[in-house]
C-alpha positions as CSV (number, residue, x, y, z in Angstrom):
1,M,0.0,0.0,0.0
2,N,1.1,3.6,-0.7
3,S,2.6,5.4,2.3
4,E,-0.2,8.0,2.1
5,T,-2.9,5.3,2.4
6,I,-4.9,5.2,5.7
7,E,-6.1,1.9,7.0
8,I,-9.3,1.9,9.1
9,A,-11.9,-0.5,10.5
10,A,-15.1,-0.7,8.6
11,L,-17.2,-0.9,11.8
12,G,-20.3,-2.2,10.0
13,R,-20.3,0.6,7.4
14,P,-20.9,-0.4,3.7
15,L,-17.5,0.8,2.5
16,H,-16.6,-0.6,-0.9
17,P,-13.9,0.1,-3.5
18,G,-14.5,3.4,-5.4
19,M,-16.5,5.0,-2.6
20,L,-15.7,8.5,-1.5
21,Y,-14.9,9.2,2.2
22,D,-14.6,12.4,4.2
23,Q,-11.9,11.9,6.8
24,V,-12.7,15.2,8.4
25,L,-16.4,14.5,9.1
26,Y,-16.1,10.7,8.9
27,L,-18.8,10.4,6.3
28,Y,-18.9,8.1,3.3
29,T,-20.8,8.6,0.0
30,L,-22.5,5.8,-1.7
31,T,-21.5,5.0,-5.3
32,P,-23.7,4.0,-8.2
33,S,-24.7,0.3,-8.1
34,S,-22.0,-2.0,-9.6
35,Q,-24.6,-4.3,-10.8
36,A,-25.6,-2.0,-13.7
37,V,-24.3,1.0,-15.5
38,T,-26.1,4.0,-14.1
39,P,-25.9,7.7,-14.9
40,F,-23.3,9.7,-13.1
41,I,-24.4,11.1,-9.7
42,P,-22.5,14.4,-8.9
43,G,-20.3,14.1,-5.9
44,V,-20.6,10.4,-5.6
45,S,-17.8,8.7,-7.4
46,L,-14.8,9.3,-9.6
47,W,-15.7,6.3,-11.8
48,D,-18.9,4.5,-12.9
49,G,-19.7,1.2,-11.4
50,A,-18.9,-0.9,-14.5
51,A,-15.4,0.5,-14.7
52,I,-14.7,-0.2,-11.0
53,E,-15.7,-3.9,-11.4
54,K,-13.7,-4.3,-14.6
55,D,-10.3,-3.3,-13.1
56,L,-10.9,-4.7,-9.6
57,S,-8.1,-7.0,-8.3
58,V,-9.6,-9.8,-6.2
59,K,-7.5,-12.2,-4.0
60,P,-8.6,-14.8,-1.5
61,Q,-7.5,-14.2,2.0
62,P,-9.1,-16.9,4.3
63,R,-8.3,-16.6,8.0
64,T,-10.2,-17.4,11.2
65,S,-9.4,-16.3,14.7
66,F,-10.8,-16.4,18.2
67,H,-10.3,-14.1,21.2
68,F,-11.6,-14.1,24.8
69,T,-11.6,-11.2,27.2
70,A,-12.9,-10.4,30.6
71,S,-12.3,-6.7,30.3
72,D,-15.1,-4.4,29.3
73,S,-13.0,-1.2,28.9
74,F,-13.4,0.9,25.8
75,S,-9.6,0.4,25.2
76,E,-10.0,-3.4,25.1
77,K,-13.1,-3.2,22.9
78,S,-11.4,-0.9,20.4
79,S,-8.3,-3.1,20.4
80,L,-10.4,-6.2,19.5
81,L,-11.9,-4.3,16.6
82,D,-8.5,-2.8,15.7
83,V,-9.8,0.7,15.8
84,S,-7.2,3.4,15.0
85,A,-6.7,6.4,17.4
86,S,-8.3,8.8,14.9
87,L,-11.4,6.6,14.4
88,K,-11.6,6.1,18.2
89,A,-11.6,9.8,18.8
90,S,-14.4,10.2,16.2
91,F,-16.5,7.5,17.9
92,L,-16.0,9.1,21.3
93,G,-17.1,12.4,19.8
94,G,-20.2,10.9,18.4
95,L,-19.2,11.3,14.8
96,V,-19.3,7.7,13.8
97,E,-22.5,5.5,13.7
98,V,-21.4,1.9,13.9
99,G,-23.3,-1.3,13.0
100,G,-23.0,-5.1,12.8
101,S,-20.3,-6.5,15.1
102,A,-19.1,-3.0,15.8
103,S,-22.2,-2.4,17.9
104,Y,-20.2,-4.2,20.6
105,L,-18.5,-0.9,21.2
106,K,-21.7,0.5,22.6
107,D,-22.5,-2.5,24.8
108,R,-21.1,-1.5,28.2
109,E,-21.5,-2.9,31.7
110,S,-24.1,-1.1,33.8
111,S,-23.2,-2.2,37.3
112,M,-20.1,-2.8,39.4
113,L,-21.5,-6.2,40.3
114,Q,-21.9,-7.3,36.7
115,C,-19.5,-10.1,35.6
116,R,-18.7,-10.3,31.9
117,V,-16.7,-12.4,29.5
118,T,-16.7,-11.8,25.7
119,M,-15.9,-14.2,22.9
120,Q,-14.8,-12.8,19.5
121,Y,-15.0,-14.8,16.3
122,K,-13.5,-13.3,13.2
123,Q,-13.3,-14.7,9.7
124,T,-11.9,-13.1,6.5
125,T,-12.4,-14.4,3.0
126,Q,-11.1,-12.1,0.2
127,F,-9.3,-8.8,-0.5
128,K,-10.5,-6.4,-3.2
129,Q,-8.3,-3.6,-4.6
130,L,-8.5,-0.9,-7.3
131,T,-5.6,-1.2,-9.7
132,M,-3.2,1.7,-10.5
133,T,-4.7,1.7,-14.0
134,Q,-8.1,2.6,-12.4
135,L,-6.6,5.3,-10.2
136,G,-4.8,6.9,-13.2
137,H,-8.0,7.2,-15.3
138,V,-10.6,9.3,-13.5
139,T,-14.0,9.3,-15.3
140,Y,-15.4,12.3,-13.5
141,P,-12.7,14.8,-12.6
142,E,-15.2,17.5,-11.8
143,V,-15.8,15.7,-8.5
144,F,-12.5,17.2,-7.2
145,D,-13.9,20.7,-7.6
146,Q,-16.9,19.9,-5.4
147,Q,-14.6,19.1,-2.4
148,T,-17.2,16.7,-0.9
149,A,-14.6,14.1,0.3
150,T,-11.0,13.8,1.2
151,H,-10.3,10.2,0.4
152,V,-11.4,7.3,-1.9
153,V,-11.7,3.7,-0.9
154,T,-9.1,1.8,-2.8
155,A,-9.1,-1.6,-1.1
156,V,-11.3,-3.6,1.2
157,L,-10.8,-6.8,3.2
158,Y,-14.0,-8.8,3.4
159,G,-15.2,-11.2,6.0
160,A,-17.4,-11.1,9.1
161,E,-17.0,-10.8,12.9
162,A,-19.2,-11.8,15.8
163,F,-19.0,-10.9,19.5
164,M,-20.9,-13.0,22.1
165,V,-21.1,-11.2,25.4
166,F,-21.9,-13.4,28.4
167,D,-23.1,-11.7,31.6
168,Q,-24.0,-12.7,35.2
169,T,-24.8,-10.3,38.0
170,A,-23.3,-11.1,41.4
171,S,-25.6,-11.0,44.4
172,A,-22.8,-9.5,46.5
173,E,-19.3,-8.1,45.9
174,E,-17.7,-11.0,47.8
175,D,-18.8,-13.6,45.3
176,K,-18.1,-11.6,42.2
177,Q,-14.6,-13.1,41.8
178,D,-15.9,-16.6,41.9
179,I,-18.6,-15.9,39.3
180,Q,-16.1,-14.2,37.0
181,G,-13.8,-17.2,37.2
182,N,-16.5,-19.7,36.4
183,L,-17.7,-17.5,33.6
184,G,-14.3,-17.3,32.0
185,I,-13.6,-21.0,32.2
186,T,-17.1,-21.9,30.8
187,V,-17.0,-19.5,27.9
188,K,-13.5,-20.5,26.8
189,A,-14.7,-24.1,26.6
190,I,-17.3,-23.3,23.9
191,P,-15.1,-24.4,20.9
192,T,-14.6,-27.8,22.6
193,I,-18.2,-28.5,23.4
194,E,-19.9,-31.2,21.2
195,I,-23.2,-31.2,19.5
196,S,-25.3,-34.4,19.5
197,G,-26.8,-36.0,16.4
198,S,-30.1,-34.5,17.2
199,G,-28.6,-31.0,17.2
200,K,-28.5,-30.5,21.0
201,V,-25.5,-29.3,23.2
202,V,-23.9,-32.1,25.0
203,M,-23.6,-31.0,28.7
204,T,-23.8,-32.7,32.1
205,D,-26.4,-31.6,34.6
206,K,-23.6,-30.0,36.7
207,Q,-22.4,-28.0,33.7
208,K,-26.0,-26.9,33.0
209,R,-26.4,-25.6,36.6
210,K,-23.2,-23.6,36.2
211,V,-24.5,-21.7,33.2
212,E,-28.2,-21.4,34.0
213,K,-27.8,-17.8,35.2
214,F,-25.7,-16.7,32.2
215,S,-27.2,-14.3,29.7
216,C,-25.9,-13.8,26.2
217,T,-25.9,-10.8,23.8
218,F,-24.9,-11.2,20.2
219,H,-23.2,-8.5,18.1
220,G,-22.3,-9.7,14.6
221,D,-22.2,-9.3,10.9
222,F,-23.9,-12.7,10.4
223,I,-27.6,-12.9,9.7
224,L,-29.2,-15.1,12.3
225,K,-32.8,-16.5,12.5
226,Q,-32.8,-15.7,16.2
227,N,-30.1,-14.1,18.4
228,P,-28.9,-16.3,21.3
229,S,-29.8,-15.3,24.8
230,T,-28.5,-18.3,26.8
231,Y,-25.2,-20.2,26.9
232,E,-26.5,-23.3,25.1
233,E,-28.0,-21.2,22.3
234,A,-24.7,-19.4,22.0
235,V,-22.9,-22.7,21.5
236,L,-25.2,-23.7,18.7
237,V,-24.8,-20.3,17.0
238,Y,-21.0,-20.5,17.3
239,K,-20.9,-24.0,15.6
240,G,-22.9,-22.7,12.7
241,L,-21.1,-19.4,12.0
242,P,-18.8,-20.5,9.2
243,K,-21.8,-21.7,7.1
244,L,-23.6,-18.3,7.5
245,L,-21.1,-16.6,5.1
246,G,-22.6,-18.5,2.2
247,E,-21.2,-21.2,-0.1
248,K,-19.4,-18.6,-2.2
249,G,-19.0,-16.0,0.5
250,E,-21.9,-13.9,-0.8
251,N,-22.8,-12.8,2.8
252,V,-19.4,-11.3,3.7
253,V,-19.1,-7.6,4.7
254,P,-16.2,-5.1,4.7
255,V,-14.0,-5.6,7.7
256,R,-10.9,-3.4,6.9
257,V,-10.7,-0.5,4.5
258,W,-7.8,1.4,2.9
259,L,-8.3,5.0,2.0
260,Y,-6.2,7.0,-0.6
261,P,-6.1,10.8,-0.4
262,L,-7.8,12.6,-3.2
263,K,-5.2,15.4,-3.1
264,S,-2.7,12.9,-4.5
265,L,-4.9,12.6,-7.6
266,D,-5.8,16.3,-7.9
267,S,-4.5,19.3,-5.9
268,K,-7.9,20.9,-6.0
269,A,-9.5,18.1,-3.9
270,A,-10.4,18.6,-0.3
271,R,-7.8,17.4,2.2
272,L,-7.3,16.4,5.8
273,E,-5.3,19.3,7.2
274,R,-4.2,17.7,10.4
275,E,-4.9,14.7,12.6
276,I,-5.4,14.4,16.4
277,Q,-2.4,13.3,18.4
278,K,-2.6,9.9,20.0
279,E,-1.8,11.4,23.4
280,Q,-4.9,13.7,23.1
281,V,-7.0,10.8,22.0
282,S,-5.9,8.8,25.1
283,C,-6.9,11.7,27.3
284,V,-10.4,11.9,25.7
285,E,-10.7,8.1,26.2
286,D,-9.8,8.3,29.9
287,V,-12.3,11.1,30.5
288,M,-15.2,9.2,28.8
289,E,-14.2,6.0,30.6
290,Q,-14.2,7.7,34.0
291,L,-17.7,9.2,33.4
292,H,-19.0,5.8,32.5
293,E,-17.4,4.2,35.6
294,A,-19.2,6.8,37.8
295,E,-22.5,6.0,36.1
296,M,-21.9,2.3,36.9
297,R,-21.1,3.0,40.5
298,A,-24.2,5.1,40.9
299,N,-26.3,2.3,39.4
300,S,-24.8,-0.2,41.8
301,L,-25.4,2.0,44.8
302,T,-28.9,2.7,43.7
303,N,-29.6,-1.0,43.5
304,Q,-28.3,-1.6,47.0
305,C,-30.5,1.2,48.3
306,E,-33.6,-0.2,46.6
307,A,-32.9,-3.5,48.3
308,I,-33.0,-1.9,51.8
309,K,-35.5,0.8,50.7
310,V,-33.4,3.9,51.5
311,T,-35.3,6.4,49.6
312,D,-33.3,9.5,50.6
313,I,-30.1,8.1,49.1
314,I,-31.9,6.9,46.1
315,D,-33.2,10.4,45.4
316,K,-29.6,11.8,45.7
317,M,-28.2,9.1,43.4
318,T,-31.0,9.8,40.9
319,K,-30.1,13.5,40.9
320,F,-26.4,12.7,40.5
321,Q,-27.0,10.4,37.5
322,R,-29.2,13.0,35.9
323,K,-26.6,15.7,36.2
324,L,-23.9,13.3,35.0
325,R,-25.8,12.6,31.9
326,D,-26.5,16.3,31.4
327,Y,-22.8,16.8,31.5
328,T,-21.6,13.9,29.4
329,V,-23.9,14.5,26.4
330,P,-22.9,18.1,25.7
331,L,-19.3,17.3,26.5
332,Q,-19.3,14.6,23.8
333,Q,-21.0,17.0,21.3
334,N,-18.4,19.6,21.9
335,L,-15.6,17.1,21.5
336,G,-17.1,16.1,18.1
337,R,-17.3,19.8,16.9
338,V,-13.7,20.4,17.9
339,L,-12.4,17.3,16.2
340,I,-14.0,18.4,12.9
341,A,-12.6,21.9,13.2
342,I,-9.1,20.6,13.9
343,R,-9.1,18.2,11.0
344,A,-10.5,20.9,8.7
345,G,-7.7,23.3,9.8
346,T,-10.0,26.0,11.2
347,E,-8.9,25.3,14.8
348,E,-5.7,24.4,16.5
349,E,-5.3,21.3,18.6
350,Q,-5.0,23.5,21.6
351,K,-8.8,23.8,21.4
352,L,-9.1,20.1,22.4
353,A,-6.6,20.6,25.2
354,N,-8.7,23.5,26.5
355,I,-11.8,21.3,26.7
356,L,-9.9,18.6,28.6
357,K,-8.5,21.2,31.0
358,F,-12.0,22.5,31.4
359,H,-13.1,19.1,32.5
360,E,-10.1,18.6,34.9
361,E,-11.1,21.8,36.7
362,S,-14.8,20.8,37.0
363,S,-16.7,19.0,39.7
364,F,-17.1,16.0,37.4
365,T,-13.5,14.8,37.7
366,Q,-12.9,11.2,38.7
367,T,-11.4,12.2,42.1
368,K,-14.4,14.4,43.1
369,M,-17.0,12.0,41.9
370,N,-15.4,9.0,43.6
371,K,-15.0,10.9,46.8
372,W,-18.7,11.7,46.9
373,L,-19.7,8.2,45.8
374,D,-17.4,6.7,48.5
375,E,-19.3,8.7,51.1
376,K,-22.7,7.4,49.9
377,E,-21.3,3.9,49.9
378,S,-20.2,4.3,53.5
379,E,-23.6,5.6,54.5
380,I,-25.2,2.6,52.9
381,G,-22.8,0.3,54.7
382,V,-23.8,1.8,58.1
383,L,-27.5,1.3,57.3
384,R,-26.9,-2.3,56.2
385,A,-25.1,-3.0,59.4
386,Y,-28.2,-2.0,61.5
387,I,-30.6,-3.7,59.1
388,D,-28.6,-7.0,59.2
389,L,-29.2,-7.1,63.0
390,L,-32.9,-7.5,62.2
391,Q,-32.9,-10.7,60.2
392,N,-36.1,-11.8,58.5
393,V,-37.8,-8.5,59.4
394,P,-39.6,-6.7,56.6
395,I,-38.3,-3.2,55.8
396,V,-40.9,-0.5,55.2
397,P,-39.9,3.0,53.8
398,P,-41.6,6.2,55.0
399,G,-45.0,6.8,53.6
400,P,-48.6,5.4,53.8
401,E,-47.4,1.8,54.0
402,L,-45.3,2.6,57.1
403,N,-48.4,4.1,58.8
404,T,-50.3,0.9,58.1
405,V,-47.6,-1.2,59.7
406,I,-47.3,1.1,62.8
407,F,-51.0,1.0,63.6
408,A,-51.6,-2.6,62.6
409,P,-52.8,-4.4,65.8
410,Q,-51.1,-7.7,64.8
411,N,-47.6,-6.2,65.0
412,P,-46.5,-6.4,68.6
413,T,-43.1,-4.6,67.9
414,V,-42.0,-2.1,65.3
415,F,-38.4,-1.0,65.1
416,M,-38.0,2.6,63.9
417,L,-34.5,3.6,62.6
418,T,-34.2,7.3,62.0
419,F,-31.1,8.7,60.3
420,T,-31.6,12.5,60.2
421,S,-28.3,13.2,58.4
422,L,-29.7,11.6,55.2
423,K,-32.2,14.5,54.8
424,Y,-29.5,17.2,54.5
425,E,-28.9,18.9,51.2
426,E,-25.7,17.8,49.3
427,P,-23.5,20.8,48.5
428,Y,-21.7,18.7,45.9
429,L,-24.9,18.2,44.0
430,S,-25.6,21.9,44.1
431,N,-22.1,22.5,42.6
432,L,-22.9,20.2,39.7
433,S,-26.1,22.1,39.0
434,E,-24.2,25.4,39.0
435,C,-21.8,24.0,36.5
436,L,-24.5,22.8,34.2
437,A,-26.3,26.1,34.3
438,L,-23.4,28.0,32.8
439,A,-23.7,29.1,29.2
440,E,-20.0,28.8,29.0
441,F,-20.2,25.1,29.7
442,R,-22.9,24.5,27.1
443,R,-21.0,26.3,24.4
444,M,-17.4,25.8,25.5
445,E,-16.5,28.6,23.2
446,D,-14.6,30.7,25.7
447,I,-12.7,28.2,27.8
448,S,-10.6,30.7,29.7
449,V,-13.7,32.7,30.9
450,A,-15.5,29.5,31.8
451,L,-12.6,28.3,33.8
452,R,-12.5,31.5,35.9
453,H,-16.3,31.5,36.6
454,S,-17.3,27.9,36.6
455,F,-15.0,25.8,38.7
456,K,-13.5,26.8,41.9
457,E,-10.8,25.6,44.3
458,E,-10.9,22.5,46.5
459,A,-11.5,24.4,49.8
460,L,-12.5,27.8,51.0
461,P,-9.6,30.1,51.9
462,C,-10.8,32.6,54.6
463,T,-9.4,35.6,56.3
464,E,-9.5,35.9,60.1
465,W,-12.5,37.4,61.7
466,S,-12.4,39.9,64.6
467,T,-14.3,42.4,66.7
468,E,-13.2,45.0,69.2
469,R,-13.9,42.6,72.1
470,Y,-12.7,39.3,70.6
471,R,-10.0,38.2,68.1
472,A,-9.8,34.6,66.8
473,W,-6.5,33.6,65.2
474,P,-6.9,31.7,61.9
475,R,-6.7,27.9,62.0
476,R,-5.8,25.5,59.2
477,G,-8.8,24.1,57.2
478,P,-9.1,21.5,54.5
479,G,-6.3,21.6,52.0
480,G,-4.3,23.9,54.1
481,A,-6.7,26.8,53.8
482,Q,-6.9,29.5,56.5
483,G,-10.1,29.5,58.5
484,G,-11.5,31.5,61.4
485,A,-14.6,32.9,62.9
486,Q,-15.9,36.3,64.1
487,G,-17.1,36.9,67.6
488,G,-20.1,39.0,66.7
489,A,-23.2,39.2,64.6
490,Q,-21.3,40.0,61.4
491,G,-18.3,38.2,59.9
492,G,-16.2,38.5,56.8
493,A,-14.9,35.8,54.5
494,Q,-12.4,36.2,51.7
495,G,-12.0,34.0,48.6
496,G,-14.1,31.9,46.3
497,A,-15.2,28.3,47.0
498,Q,-17.4,25.7,45.6
499,G,-19.4,25.0,48.7
500,G,-19.4,28.3,50.5
501,A,-19.1,29.2,54.2
502,Q,-21.5,28.0,56.8
503,G,-22.0,30.0,60.0
504,D,-23.8,28.5,63.0
505,A,-25.3,30.6,65.9
506,E,-26.7,28.8,68.9
507,I,-30.0,30.3,70.2
508,G,-31.1,28.3,73.2
509,A,-30.5,24.7,72.2
510,A,-31.0,25.1,68.5
511,W,-28.5,25.9,65.8
512,T,-29.3,28.4,63.0
513,I,-27.4,27.4,59.8
514,T,-26.7,29.9,57.0
515,D,-25.1,28.7,53.7
516,T,-23.3,31.3,51.7
517,P,-22.1,31.3,48.1
518,G,-18.3,31.2,47.6
519,N,-18.1,34.8,46.4
520,Q,-19.8,36.3,49.4
521,T,-17.4,38.5,51.5
522,E,-19.6,39.1,54.5
523,L,-21.9,37.0,56.6
524,T,-24.6,38.4,58.8
525,V,-26.4,36.3,61.4
526,S,-29.7,37.9,62.1
527,G,-32.3,37.5,64.9
528,L,-29.8,37.7,67.8
529,R,-31.1,39.0,71.1
530,P,-29.2,41.8,72.9
531,N,-27.1,41.0,75.9
532,T,-27.1,37.3,75.2
533,Q,-24.3,34.7,75.0
534,Y,-23.9,32.8,71.7
535,Q,-21.6,30.4,70.0
536,V,-20.4,30.9,66.4
537,R,-18.7,28.3,64.2
538,L,-17.4,28.6,60.6
539,S,-17.4,25.3,58.6
540,L,-15.4,25.0,55.4
541,V,-17.3,23.1,52.7
542,T,-15.2,21.5,50.0
543,A,-16.1,21.0,46.3
544,E,-17.2,17.4,47.0
545,G,-19.6,18.6,49.7
546,T,-17.6,17.4,52.7
547,S,-17.3,19.8,55.7
548,Q,-14.8,20.3,58.4
549,P,-16.2,22.3,61.3
550,G,-14.1,25.1,62.7
551,S,-13.6,25.9,66.4
552,V,-16.6,27.2,68.3
553,I,-16.1,30.6,69.8
554,Q,-18.1,32.3,72.5
555,I,-19.5,35.8,71.9
556,H,-21.8,38.2,73.8
557,T,-24.0,40.7,72.1
558,K,-24.2,44.3,73.2
559,D,-27.1,45.9,75.1
560,K,-29.6,47.9,73.2
561,D,-28.3,51.1,74.8
562,H,-24.8,50.6,73.4
């Protein structure tokens, strides 16, 4: 192949020799049917279909391969499909619509308790290539002037692929490793399993019990009468895959494609100005993978809460998942727009780096999401510890059903577990909402401005507070920030923070709590009585919503006459 030629995965797209391809937008243009001589369609092909078929070089290339993997990462999936860095970036940016076996790229685990093993079957049959004679005699040179594509498909490797994804959900984290091990051993045994004369899978009762909870999802280029959903059905499908290509290979599809730049045929043709660096693609992949992992963790925690009917945490997890989706979708859309602009030469690659930096300064980073999710997991663990003490006791959440249980005469004893901390608002979720509300985030057109206004520091740096009668020296808060409190009704805070300052004033036995935005420089505690002793405490709230209380100071308000 020519050094200028680009090799890509077909990913279920009908790419055939002679087709035009836009490497900037990742679009392909259908050519006239090769089965009949059809009129020229502007912007579709450089040659008519008959000419393409006449000078096409066809060589057999039979090959069969198997692969097994227990990883569900996007990196592993794209590796199995042999996806290039450039094509990977386009998929992550939502620029490529895949089909056939490549739909496997979109099949992701949804829970941390989900065990998965994937089997890949790949078969190639023939290689078709345009000859140099064909490339040198363009039938419709006016196509170059239209600049509708950057490349032409010059060669295609045909065959078919199939992915059979086997899943089983563990009931608890402690047995996940055992299930994963059994899943791997059983799936890898598929090629060795025999089929009886009656067309049934030969398995012992013990083997059948091991696979009865397996589910199977099929992603393939093969046309099946019915997709397999169980292990035994998957074995039968696997055994019949070679025959599904047809006696003469009439059911094969493009697997690999080679693209030749049109600028090498005519200088007036559109061209790919620049490509995305692999390092940048890896960063984009990491970001999207981290967002997906956060979604999986949230799903798992929600399922645990539903089992013990903890509605407060379920509501918080639902809010988090909604905000996460509201962040991920526009982020992906903006990545796609920037990729197109960079390839077209209208933007520098720094634009992509700015978006990645924007993300790293946001509240949706892996560190901040995991810290908040860790806290929710700890809360659930505490609740489970109490609930486990009450074995075989039905759990009833707050609501009408609970009232029925409480007042039912047949229930001699009702245990009431009240966790008031679960009702508190989550500053971290509020920060996510503030981020999503910014116009700068939605457009991502002015990254530097958005960085200054959208995402703030880890902790709240504060100045010391003082009055004429009391002076509190600053103490170290989270992240080494300076913190203090004012002995009086009015206090001052300096600096911007994600959570804001929280001032507490004790009136009798109750605490009055005031939340302030990060950009507020003064805090006034109202409703204080004259000539009364109070306690004031400043709490520093981090970006993740965690709080470290400051020292409590004693103050005494003045008389009305003073």
